[in-house]
N, C-alpha and C positions, 0 to 999 in steps of 0.2 A: 361086392368088390373083392378083387383078388389080392390078398395079403398086402394091402397098402396101409401104411400108417396114416392116421387122420391128420388133418390140419386143425389146430386149436384156434378158434375164432373168439375173440373177446368183444363184448358189446360195448358200444360207446357209453361213457360214464353217465351221460344224461338220462339214459334209459333206466338206470338204477333208482332214480329219484321219483319215477312215476308211480302212481297208485298201482296196486296189484292188477286191477281190471285193465287199466290202460297199458300197463307193461305187457300183459298177455296179448292184447290186440296188436301192439307194436311188434312183439316177437313173431306172431303169425305173419305179419306183413314182411318182416325182415327175412324170414325163411323163404317166403315166396320170391322175394327179390334176389336172394342168394341163388336159389335154384334157377331163376331166369338168367342170371349172369353166367352161371356155369354152362347152362344149355346154349346160350348165345356163343360161347367159346368152343362148343362141341365137346364139352367135358361131361361125361357121365359121373354122377357122384351120389353118394348117400349123405343126406344132411339130417343130423339129429341135434337135439338141443336140450338144455336144462335151464334153470333159472338165470344163470350168469354166463353161460357159454354155448357156443355152437360147435359141433364137430363135423367136419366135412371130410369124407373119405373119397378122394377123387380117382379117376382113371388116368389122369394126365397132370404133369406139373404145370400145365397152363393155368390151372386153378389159382396158382400163386400170383399170376399176372392180373387176373380179373377181380379177385376178391378185394384187393385194396381200393377198388373203385366202387364198392357198394356202400352207400351211405348208411350210417348206423353202426358201423364196425370201428372199434378202437384200434385193434392190432391183430395180426395174424402170425401164428408160429407153426411151421411144419414140424410135426413130432417125429423124432428120430428113433424112439423106442417106446414100446408100451409093455409094462411089466406088472406083476402082481404087486399090490400095495403092502409090501413087506420091506422093512428097512434094509435087511441084508441083501435082498435081491436088487433093490434100488442102487445100493452102493456098488455092488459087483458089476452090474450092467453099466452104471454111470462111469466107473473107472475105465472099463474097457472101451466105452464109446468116446470118451473125451480126453483120455490121457495124451494122445498124440496132438490133439488140438491145443492143449494148454502147454505143451512142451516148450520151454524157453520163453513163456509168456506169463504175465500176471493174470489172475482169474478171480472170480467170485462165484459162489453158489447161492442161488435164490430158490426158495421153496415156498409153496402154498399148499395147504391141506384142507380138505373138507370131508367130514364124515368121522366115523369112530375107528381109531387105530391105536396100536400099542406104542406109538411114537409120536413125536411132535415135529412141526416144521423145522424147529431149531435142530433137532436130532439129525434130520436129513442134511441140513447145511453143514453141521459139524462133522458128521461121519463121512459124507462124500467129499467134503473139503479136505479132510485129513488124508483120504485115499488118493486124491489128485495132487496134493501139495508136493510130494517128492518128484513128480514129473514136470513141475512148473517152475516159473521164476518167482513164485510167491503169491500170496493172497493180497488182493487190493480191493477192498470193499467199496471205495469211492469212485475209482475210475479204472475198472479192470479191462484188460485187452480182450478177454473172453468171459462171457457170462454163461454159466451153466445153470439151466433152469429145470426144476422138477415141480410138477403139479400133481398132487395126489388127490384123487377122488375116492368115492366110496369103494369101488371095486377094481380100479386100475390106477396106475401111476404113469404119467407121461413125462418123457425126458426130451429136452430140446435146447437149442442155444440161440436161435434166431428169432427176432421180433420185428415184423414188417409193419410199418405204420398203416393204419386204415384211414378212410376218408372222414370218419367221425360223423357228427350230426345226427339226424333222425332218419329212420327208414323212409325212403321215398314213397310218397303217397299217403302218409298218415295225416298230413295237414291240408288235404283238399287239393283243388286244381286252380291254377292261375294261367294267365295268358301273357307271354313275354314278347315285348317288341324287340325284334332282332334286326340288326343292320349289317352284320358281317364284321364289324370292328371289334376292338378289344373289349369295350365296355359292356355291350349288351350280352356277349357270351359269358363274361365273368359274373354279371348280375344274375343271369339265369342260373348259373351253376351254384351261386350262393343260396338262392332260394330253394333249389333242389336239395341242397345240404340241410335245409331246415324242414325237409319232408314234404315240400310242395311239388305236386305233379304239374308238369308244364305242357302246354301247347305253345306254338310260336306264330307270330304274325309279322310278315315282312311287307312293308310299303315300298314298292319298287319304283324308284325314280330314275333308274339307269339302264333299263333294258335287260336282254337275256343274259349277257355276260355277267352283269352285276348279280342277277338272280342265281346263276350257277355258283358264284363265289359264296353267296350267303348260304345256299344249300349245303355246301361243303362244311361250313362252320356248324350249322345246325346238325349235320350228320355226325360230327364228332361228339356233340352233346348227347345225341340220341343213342349212338352206338356204344359209347364208352362210359356213360354216366347215368343212363335212364332206365336201369334194370328194374323190371317189374311193371313198367309202363310202356305205352306206345304213343309217343308224342307225334303231333301232326303239325305241319307247316302250312299256314294260310298265307297265300301270296295275293296281294292287292295291287293292281296296276294303277300307279298314281300319275301317269303321264298327262292325262287330260286335266286332272285336278291341279297339277302343277302349272300347266299352261294358263288355266283360268285364274289361279292365284296371282300369277305374275301380271296378268292383265288388269286385275282389279284391286290389288293391294300394293301400298307403297313398299319399296324395297327394304326400308328399315324394319318393316314388320313381317317380312317373309318367313323368317325362321320361327317366330313365335306362332304365327297363324298355321304354318305347316305342322308344327308339333300339336297344335289343337286338333287339326284334322286327323293326325295319327291317333290321338287319344279317342276321338269319336269313332273311328273305324274299329280300334281295338275294343272299345266298350260294346259296340254292336256285335262283334264276333264273340266276345267273352260272354255276353248274355245268352247267345245261342248255344254255347257249349257248356253252360253252367259253371263258368269260371267265377271265382270270388274276388279276384283282384287283377290288376295290370302291373306287370313288372317292367321297369325301364332301367337303362344304364346311366342315368343322369347323375352327375356329381356337381356340387355347388361350385359355380364359377369356372367350370372347365371350358365352356364356350359361351357365346353371348346369350344363347337361348336358355342357359342354365344358371343365370344369375338368380338371386333370391327373388327379385321383383318379377322376372319373367316366368319363373316356375310357378309363382302364385297366379299369374295371368293364365297359364296353361292349364292348371289343375281343374278348373270348373268345366272344361270340355269333356272330362271323363265322368261317366255315370257309375263307374266302379272305383273302389279304392286304388290308389296308385302307390306301389311300393318301390323304393329306390335303394337297393342294398348298398350301392356305391356312394351314397350321398357325401360321406366324409373321406373318401379315398383320394389320393393323388394319383397321377397318371402312372408313375413308376410302380406303385403298388399294384395297380390294375394289370400292367403288363407282366409283372412277375407272376401274378396269379394265373394269367392266361397261359404262360409257359407251363405251369404246373398242370393245368387242365388239358393242354394239348391243342389249343386253338390259336396260339400266338403266331405261328408261322403262316397260317392261312389269313389271319387278320392283317398281318404286315403287307 
């Protein structure tokens, strides 16, 4: 990579509590997913890592767009300067780099240090803070307008001021595979996303009740999940034509039971496909009481139709919460 500063990538906090062996496996998967995300955006990058950090040296700023959508990352900071881990050098470069940014504004200096050095994290905060103070409107440790950050590792010190939130969760793929029922609405997309956040790799099944136009709409929703959130995996969409099944259902089942029986058929189809692709569960977007087929009694009647466990990530969500999350994911406009 040509003279580019790295992007400092912090792991989601949950990875830190895993055993050493599990954490190592998760890190391998996370690096793979990060590389796939960057490659999908056409970004060439060097990805290196240590126990608590990844360092991504990219060929394009597009990396800052795609990295926040990789599950397993807590936050991302574009590094503005890399210097020798010497206190005087850190203060000199830090003052030059940030003095205009803090001018007329309150600020705070945050520092972290790992390794053996002749100074402490507090030394960095005090010395760099003292150098920047004359240029600023003063230090405010509780709610600064500008946060200057320094991370000192064994052989290098990184200076930055931006922290971009990551997607959190677990690296996609570390918790096996499941099959998500998808309808194109708000609920199924959000439930799928929440399971991906827990590290579950997904395929999708769509039971088509409405013809080609409906299928195209669902494909667009599934494409957002696949293109923007499924790095490191290759999700497939299984489309099942339910036209004949729906006609037969209407001819043989009382209208009061149509919704419940239809859901049971969905579960049977998903179970059959899931067993073929070695999925360990079925994912649905059901929430208690949202529609008539999702009452507690009806959910109990539907469950036995599945031969795989059924997970319902949205079971306690209300509709507004689901729509807000769909906006975050990027599927809301399509689902509307």
